[in-house]
Z-matrix of the N, CA and C atoms (Angstrom, degrees):
N
C 1 1.444
C 2 1.528 1 110.88
N 3 1.351 2 116.17 1 -44.68
C 4 1.451 3 119.01 2 179.57
C 5 1.520 4 111.63 3 -65.26
N 6 1.318 5 115.87 4 -32.08
C 7 1.463 6 120.56 5 178.40
C 8 1.527 7 110.01 6 -64.14
N 9 1.331 8 117.50 7 -41.81
C 10 1.468 9 121.63 8 178.51
C 11 1.525 10 110.95 9 -66.42
N 12 1.328 11 116.31 10 -40.92
C 13 1.459 12 120.97 11 178.59
C 14 1.526 13 109.91 12 -63.30
N 15 1.328 14 116.61 13 -43.63
C 16 1.452 15 121.64 14 178.45
C 17 1.531 16 110.43 15 -60.06
N 18 1.327 17 117.37 16 -46.26
C 19 1.470 18 121.85 17 179.17
C 20 1.523 19 110.15 18 -60.94
N 21 1.306 20 116.52 19 -42.77
C 22 1.464 21 120.66 20 179.73
C 23 1.526 22 110.49 21 -61.43
N 24 1.324 23 117.36 22 -46.49
C 25 1.462 24 121.17 23 -179.10
C 26 1.532 25 111.60 24 -63.51
N 27 1.322 26 115.79 25 -42.21
C 28 1.466 27 119.27 26 178.48
C 29 1.527 28 109.91 27 -61.67
N 30 1.312 29 117.05 28 -48.30
C 31 1.469 30 120.48 29 179.23
C 32 1.526 31 111.62 30 -62.02
N 33 1.315 32 116.82 31 -39.35
C 34 1.457 33 121.06 32 -179.64
C 35 1.522 34 111.05 33 -61.08
N 36 1.335 35 116.28 34 -49.57
C 37 1.454 36 119.61 35 -177.54
C 38 1.525 37 112.92 36 -71.66
N 39 1.309 38 117.97 37 -33.88
C 40 1.461 39 120.69 38 176.90
C 41 1.519 40 109.96 39 -67.90
N 42 1.309 41 117.78 40 -40.88
C 43 1.463 42 121.57 41 -179.81
C 44 1.514 43 111.58 42 -66.48
N 45 1.320 44 117.75 43 -29.73
C 46 1.460 45 121.88 44 -178.78
C 47 1.522 46 112.58 45 -89.92
N 48 1.294 47 117.49 46 -5.34
C 49 1.460 48 120.58 47 -176.91
C 50 1.514 49 110.27 48 -71.96
N 51 1.299 50 114.77 49 150.35
C 52 1.452 51 121.67 50 176.29
C 53 1.520 52 108.63 51 -97.96
N 54 1.313 53 117.09 52 152.54
C 55 1.460 54 120.52 53 177.66
C 56 1.521 55 111.34 54 -67.53
N 57 1.327 56 115.85 55 -31.43
C 58 1.454 57 119.50 56 178.63
C 59 1.515 58 109.43 57 -154.05
N 60 1.316 59 114.54 58 161.08
C 61 1.458 60 119.17 59 178.72
C 62 1.519 61 110.83 60 -65.39
N 63 1.328 62 118.14 61 -32.01
C 64 1.460 63 120.61 62 -179.69
C 65 1.522 64 111.93 63 -64.49
N 66 1.346 65 117.45 64 -29.97
C 67 1.466 66 119.59 65 175.70
C 68 1.511 67 110.61 66 -59.59
N 69 1.328 68 116.60 67 -42.37
C 70 1.456 69 120.57 68 -179.33
C 71 1.515 70 111.09 69 -71.29
N 72 1.320 71 117.55 70 -46.54
C 73 1.455 72 119.50 71 -177.01
C 74 1.518 73 111.27 72 -70.45
N 75 1.327 74 118.53 73 -34.40
C 76 1.460 75 120.52 74 178.98
C 77 1.518 76 111.00 75 -62.55
N 78 1.321 77 117.45 76 -46.49
C 79 1.454 78 119.77 77 -177.42
C 80 1.519 79 111.59 78 -70.02
N 81 1.334 80 118.06 79 -32.33
C 82 1.453 81 120.19 80 178.08
C 83 1.525 82 110.83 81 -75.61
N 84 1.314 83 117.52 82 -41.14
C 85 1.457 84 121.85 83 -175.26
C 86 1.522 85 112.41 84 -72.49
N 87 1.312 86 118.35 85 -29.35
C 88 1.461 87 120.28 86 -175.84
C 89 1.525 88 111.60 87 -63.08
N 90 1.317 89 117.58 88 -21.32
C 91 1.457 90 120.75 89 177.91
C 92 1.519 91 112.35 90 -80.32
N 93 1.328 92 118.40 91 -12.43
C 94 1.460 93 122.70 92 -178.15
C 95 1.522 94 110.78 93 -121.21
N 96 1.289 95 118.65 94 45.79
C 97 1.457 96 122.59 95 -176.07
C 98 1.527 97 110.04 96 -78.30
N 99 1.327 98 115.36 97 128.37
C 100 1.455 99 120.97 98 174.23
C 101 1.525 100 108.50 99 -128.95
N 102 1.316 101 115.09 100 161.52
C 103 1.458 102 119.55 101 177.22
C 104 1.527 103 110.09 102 -61.48
N 105 1.330 104 116.37 103 -51.77
C 106 1.466 105 120.75 104 -174.47
C 107 1.526 106 112.47 105 -62.75
N 108 1.323 107 117.62 106 -41.19
C 109 1.460 108 120.52 107 -174.68
C 110 1.521 109 114.73 108 -86.77
N 111 1.322 110 118.25 109 -24.73
C 112 1.460 111 119.62 110 -171.44
C 113 1.527 112 114.04 111 -129.44
N 114 1.310 113 117.00 112 -51.85
C 115 1.472 114 121.26 113 -170.20
C 116 1.523 115 112.20 114 -75.76
N 117 1.316 116 118.35 115 -40.49
C 118 1.462 117 121.26 116 -177.44
C 119 1.531 118 111.51 117 -55.22
N 120 1.311 119 117.24 118 -44.99
C 121 1.465 120 120.58 119 179.36
C 122 1.519 121 112.62 120 -62.29
N 123 1.316 122 116.53 121 -39.26
C 124 1.474 123 120.88 122 178.62
C 125 1.515 124 110.03 123 -64.35
N 126 1.331 125 116.11 124 -46.60
C 127 1.472 126 120.79 125 -179.80
C 128 1.529 127 110.02 126 -65.57
N 129 1.337 128 116.90 127 -46.04
C 130 1.470 129 120.03 128 179.83
C 131 1.525 130 112.09 129 -58.89
N 132 1.321 131 117.08 130 -40.08
C 133 1.469 132 121.10 131 -176.87
C 134 1.519 133 114.22 132 -80.65
N 135 1.327 134 117.71 133 -19.92
C 136 1.459 135 119.79 134 -173.58
C 137 1.523 136 115.16 135 -121.66
N 138 1.325 137 117.84 136 -16.24
C 139 1.467 138 119.14 137 -170.98
C 140 1.530 139 114.87 138 -124.07
N 141 1.326 140 117.44 139 -38.55
C 142 1.468 141 118.89 140 -171.20
C 143 1.523 142 114.15 141 -71.99
N 144 1.313 143 118.03 142 -9.41
C 145 1.465 144 119.38 143 174.17
C 146 1.532 145 109.86 144 -59.96
N 147 1.331 146 116.32 145 -33.68
C 148 1.468 147 121.52 146 177.05
C 149 1.533 148 111.54 147 -107.12
N 150 1.330 149 116.02 148 -39.25
C 151 1.469 150 121.78 149 -176.59
C 152 1.525 151 109.55 150 -91.45
N 153 1.351 152 115.08 151 77.21
C 154 1.459 153 119.81 152 -179.59
C 155 1.519 154 109.87 153 -136.44
N 156 1.318 155 114.96 154 169.60
C 157 1.462 156 120.11 155 -179.28
C 158 1.522 157 111.72 156 -103.72
N 159 1.310 158 116.49 157 21.50
C 160 1.463 159 121.55 158 179.96
C 161 1.521 160 112.33 159 -69.36
N 162 1.305 161 116.19 160 -171.13
C 163 1.459 162 121.93 161 -177.29
C 164 1.519 163 112.89 162 -69.47
N 165 1.327 164 117.66 163 -31.64
C 166 1.455 165 121.28 164 -177.77
C 167 1.530 166 111.90 165 -130.44
N 168 1.333 167 117.20 166 62.74
C 169 1.472 168 117.63 167 179.24
C 170 1.525 169 110.96 168 -67.69
N 171 1.316 170 115.95 169 143.42
C 172 1.461 171 121.03 170 179.81
C 173 1.529 172 110.14 171 -85.19
N 174 1.320 173 116.65 172 -36.95
C 175 1.463 174 122.28 173 -177.50
C 176 1.531 175 110.33 174 -93.08
N 177 1.341 176 116.90 175 158.94
C 178 1.461 177 120.43 176 -174.71
C 179 1.530 178 115.60 177 -76.65
N 180 1.331 179 118.43 178 -7.50
C 181 1.468 180 120.47 179 179.69
C 182 1.520 181 109.20 180 -150.16
N 183 1.334 182 116.98 181 148.72
C 184 1.467 183 120.12 182 179.23
C 185 1.526 184 111.96 183 -82.87
N 186 1.322 185 115.57 184 155.33
C 187 1.467 186 123.71 185 172.90
C 188 1.528 187 107.11 186 -129.25
N 189 1.321 188 115.60 187 59.46
C 190 1.454 189 120.18 188 -174.29
C 191 1.530 190 114.03 189 -108.32
N 192 1.309 191 117.73 190 -16.97
C 193 1.466 192 119.99 191 -177.48
C 194 1.523 193 110.32 192 -121.63
N 195 1.312 194 114.71 193 163.89
C 196 1.460 195 120.59 194 176.67
C 197 1.527 196 110.84 195 -54.02
N 198 1.331 197 117.34 196 -49.47
C 199 1.472 198 120.43 197 -176.98
C 200 1.524 199 112.17 198 -63.33
N 201 1.319 200 117.76 199 -40.08
C 202 1.463 201 120.42 200 178.60
C 203 1.524 202 111.07 201 -62.83
N 204 1.330 203 116.45 202 -45.56
C 205 1.464 204 120.30 203 -178.88
C 206 1.526 205 110.21 204 -69.15
N 207 1.324 206 116.99 205 -44.81
C 208 1.462 207 120.17 206 179.21
C 209 1.533 208 111.02 207 -59.01
N 210 1.319 209 117.09 208 -47.42
C 211 1.469 210 120.03 209 -177.74
C 212 1.523 211 112.33 210 -65.26
N 213 1.330 212 118.35 211 -39.38
C 214 1.467 213 120.37 212 178.93
C 215 1.528 214 111.31 213 -72.40
N 216 1.325 215 116.26 214 -25.03
C 217 1.463 216 120.07 215 176.28
C 218 1.522 217 110.41 216 -80.49
N 219 1.319 218 115.93 217 -42.61
C 220 1.464 219 121.82 218 -175.73
C 221 1.523 220 112.64 219 -78.63
N 222 1.317 221 117.03 220 -44.27
C 223 1.469 222 121.29 221 -173.70
C 224 1.527 223 113.29 222 -111.85
N 225 1.299 224 117.64 223 -12.33
C 226 1.457 225 121.33 224 -177.62
C 227 1.512 226 111.46 225 -106.73
N 228 1.298 227 115.08 226 -155.00
C 229 1.470 228 120.12 227 -174.40
C 230 1.518 229 113.70 228 -110.80
N 231 1.335 230 118.33 229 14.58
C 232 1.458 231 120.44 230 -175.90
C 233 1.520 232 112.13 231 -55.47
N 234 1.332 233 118.56 232 -49.61
C 235 1.470 234 120.66 233 -179.58
C 236 1.525 235 111.57 234 -59.89
N 237 1.296 236 116.51 235 -43.71
C 238 1.464 237 120.50 236 -179.79
C 239 1.526 238 110.91 237 -64.28
N 240 1.314 239 116.68 238 -45.98
C 241 1.470 240 120.52 239 -174.20
C 242 1.523 241 112.82 240 -67.73
N 243 1.344 242 118.27 241 -34.26
C 244 1.465 243 118.80 242 -179.91
C 245 1.525 244 112.10 243 -78.92
N 246 1.338 245 117.13 244 -13.24
C 247 1.468 246 120.43 245 -178.69
C 248 1.526 247 113.68 246 -101.39
N 249 1.320 248 117.92 247 -0.10
C 250 1.458 249 120.67 248 178.49
C 251 1.530 250 110.10 249 -64.62
N 252 1.318 251 117.02 250 155.38
C 253 1.468 252 118.79 251 178.92
C 254 1.525 253 111.42 252 -66.81
N 255 1.316 254 115.37 253 146.14
C 256 1.458 255 120.59 254 177.62
C 257 1.524 256 108.88 255 -55.57
N 258 1.308 257 116.50 256 134.76
C 259 1.456 258 121.32 257 -178.76
C 260 1.519 259 113.02 258 99.58
N 261 1.325 260 118.02 259 -17.73
C 262 1.466 261 121.21 260 176.81
C 263 1.527 262 107.64 261 -65.64
N 264 1.331 263 119.05 262 132.03
C 265 1.463 264 120.66 263 -176.69
C 266 1.527 265 113.98 264 -64.01
N 267 1.320 266 119.00 265 -17.91
C 268 1.465 267 121.84 266 -179.29
C 269 1.530 268 113.11 267 -95.56
N 270 1.335 269 117.82 268 0.57
C 271 1.461 270 120.62 269 -176.91
C 272 1.521 271 111.62 270 -63.16
N 273 1.310 272 114.69 271 146.68
C 274 1.458 273 121.78 272 172.68
C 275 1.516 274 107.62 273 -125.09
N 276 1.297 275 116.94 274 139.29
C 277 1.453 276 127.76 275 -5.29
C 278 1.531 277 111.98 276 -70.58
N 279 1.294 278 114.93 277 158.83
C 280 1.471 279 120.72 278 -177.75
C 281 1.528 280 112.55 279 -62.91
N 282 1.306 281 116.98 280 -21.44
C 283 1.462 282 121.06 281 -179.48
C 284 1.527 283 112.50 282 -74.70
N 285 1.327 284 117.04 283 -9.20
C 286 1.459 285 121.34 284 178.76
C 287 1.512 286 112.19 285 131.07
N 288 1.300 287 114.61 286 161.33
C 289 1.455 288 121.27 287 -175.77
C 290 1.527 289 111.44 288 -60.48
N 291 1.334 290 114.72 289 136.83
C 292 1.460 291 120.37 290 175.44
C 293 1.528 292 109.09 291 -70.20
N 294 1.320 293 117.53 292 159.82
C 295 1.466 294 119.79 293 174.41
C 296 1.532 295 110.56 294 -57.50
N 297 1.312 296 117.14 295 143.32
C 298 1.457 297 122.11 296 -176.26
C 299 1.529 298 112.37 297 -57.43
N 300 1.333 299 117.73 298 -33.64
C 301 1.476 300 120.34 299 178.51
C 302 1.518 301 111.09 300 -60.00
N 303 1.316 302 117.61 301 -38.61
C 304 1.462 303 120.77 302 179.31
C 305 1.522 304 111.03 303 -70.91
N 306 1.310 305 115.97 304 -41.81
C 307 1.467 306 120.23 305 177.46
C 308 1.524 307 109.71 306 -61.06
N 309 1.321 308 116.81 307 -43.01
C 310 1.460 309 121.35 308 179.91
C 311 1.528 310 111.62 309 -59.55
N 312 1.321 311 117.30 310 -37.30
C 313 1.462 312 120.46 311 179.01
C 314 1.526 313 110.05 312 -62.47
N 315 1.319 314 117.57 313 -44.96
C 316 1.464 315 121.25 314 -179.78
C 317 1.529 316 110.31 315 -65.86
N 318 1.315 317 117.18 316 -40.38
C 319 1.466 318 121.63 317 178.74
C 320 1.527 319 110.70 318 -63.42
N 321 1.325 320 116.76 319 -44.85
C 322 1.470 321 120.41 320 179.05
C 323 1.526 322 110.17 321 -64.60
N 324 1.317 323 117.16 322 -42.10
C 325 1.463 324 121.15 323 177.50
C 326 1.523 325 110.85 324 -55.15
N 327 1.311 326 116.91 325 -46.43
C 328 1.462 327 121.13 326 178.32
C 329 1.529 328 111.22 327 -64.35
N 330 1.315 329 116.29 328 -44.33
C 331 1.470 330 120.89 329 -178.30
C 332 1.535 331 111.85 330 -64.97
N 333 1.331 332 116.81 331 -30.71
C 334 1.459 333 120.80 332 -178.46
C 335 1.530 334 112.54 333 -87.18
N 336 1.332 335 117.59 334 1.78
C 337 1.466 336 120.02 335 173.92
C 338 1.505 337 116.51 336 101.45
N 339 1.330 338 118.38 337 22.76
C 340 1.473 339 122.23 338 173.34
C 341 1.530 340 112.52 339 59.39
N 342 1.314 341 117.74 340 49.19
C 343 1.454 342 122.31 341 -177.80
C 344 1.532 343 109.27 342 -65.41
N 345 1.315 344 115.74 343 131.62
C 346 1.465 345 120.23 344 -175.53
C 347 1.521 346 112.75 345 -80.75
N 348 1.329 347 117.75 346 -52.85
C 349 1.479 348 121.27 347 -176.99
C 350 1.492 349 111.97 348 -120.12
């Protein structure tokens, strides 16, 4: 009887195990997406190299503040452009499609109401 119980417990815990800790934290964190904690880093690392307010910006508008990013996501084409298929001439960033996990964070942020902090 104890042998069967032991087998059951082992199977139970193995079946519930995650492949990695990031699998658990990613699924939990995606429900609490904010600009400050999640989106700003994605935009800073993938967009502001061109979308900045410096002396020689490459893009026609900056994406450096919460309001700039929110407005381009809400009223502009930011969501559409980051979700285009790799190789599409209109994709952003121009260097190639971001990893889907990063795109998903921005999409969830928009869907949850553009939470700032």
